[in-house]
C-alpha positions in Angstrom: -225.6 -140.4 -20.7 -223.3 -139.0 -18.0 -222.3 -135.4 -18.4 -219.2 -133.6 -17.2 -219.9 -131.6 -14.0 -220.4 -127.9 -14.6 -221.1 -128.2 -18.4 -224.3 -126.2 -17.9 -222.2 -123.3 -16.6 -219.8 -123.2 -19.7 -220.3 -120.4 -22.2 -221.0 -121.1 -25.8 -221.0 -118.6 -28.7 -224.4 -117.7 -30.0 -225.2 -117.9 -33.7 -224.9 -114.1 -33.8 -221.5 -114.2 -32.2 -220.3 -116.9 -34.7 -221.6 -114.8 -37.6 -219.7 -111.8 -36.2 -216.5 -113.8 -35.8 -216.8 -115.1 -39.4 -217.2 -111.5 -40.6 -214.2 -110.3 -38.6 -212.0 -113.2 -39.9 -213.1 -112.6 -43.5 -211.8 -109.0 -43.2 -208.3 -110.1 -42.0 -205.5 -111.0 -44.3 -204.4 -114.6 -44.5 -201.5 -114.2 -42.2 -203.6 -112.8 -39.4 -206.2 -115.6 -39.8 -203.4 -118.1 -39.6 -202.1 -116.5 -36.4 -205.7 -116.5 -35.0 -205.9 -120.2 -35.9 -202.6 -121.0 -34.2 -203.7 -119.3 -31.0 -207.1 -121.1 -31.1 -205.3 -124.4 -31.7 -203.0 -123.8 -28.6 -206.1 -122.9 -26.5 -207.7 -126.3 -27.6 -204.7 -128.4 -26.5 -205.5 -130.9 -23.8 -202.9 -130.7 -21.1 -203.4 -133.0 -18.2 -207.0 -132.7 -17.0 -207.5 -129.4 -18.9 -210.3 -129.6 -21.4 -210.8 -126.9 -24.0 -213.8 -124.6 -23.6 -216.6 -124.7 -26.1 -215.7 -121.1 -27.1 -212.1 -122.0 -27.9 -213.3 -125.0 -30.0 -215.8 -122.8 -31.8 -213.1 -120.2 -32.6 -210.8 -122.9 -33.9 -213.5 -124.2 -36.2 -214.4 -120.7 -37.6 -210.7 -120.0 -38.3 -210.4 -123.3 -40.1 -213.5 -122.7 -42.2 -212.2 -119.3 -43.2 -208.8 -120.7 -44.3 -210.6 -123.6 -46.0 -212.7 -121.2 -48.1 -209.6 -119.3 -49.3 -208.0 -122.5 -50.3 -210.6 -123.3 -52.9 
């Protein structure tokens, strides 16, 4: 399968970084997490040839998971 050039050079969050992000989001109020989600969502928009970074996708997913937990 063909890969995008330079994908090996892109940074990903480690499991420890993701755990720390989850903990930080859990200590924020709902409004702050929604703001974080909106910023992450904006960072993930595809504009022209701009692709979102893996870190921005990971941040968006963690914010979504936090909001989803509170919804239950």
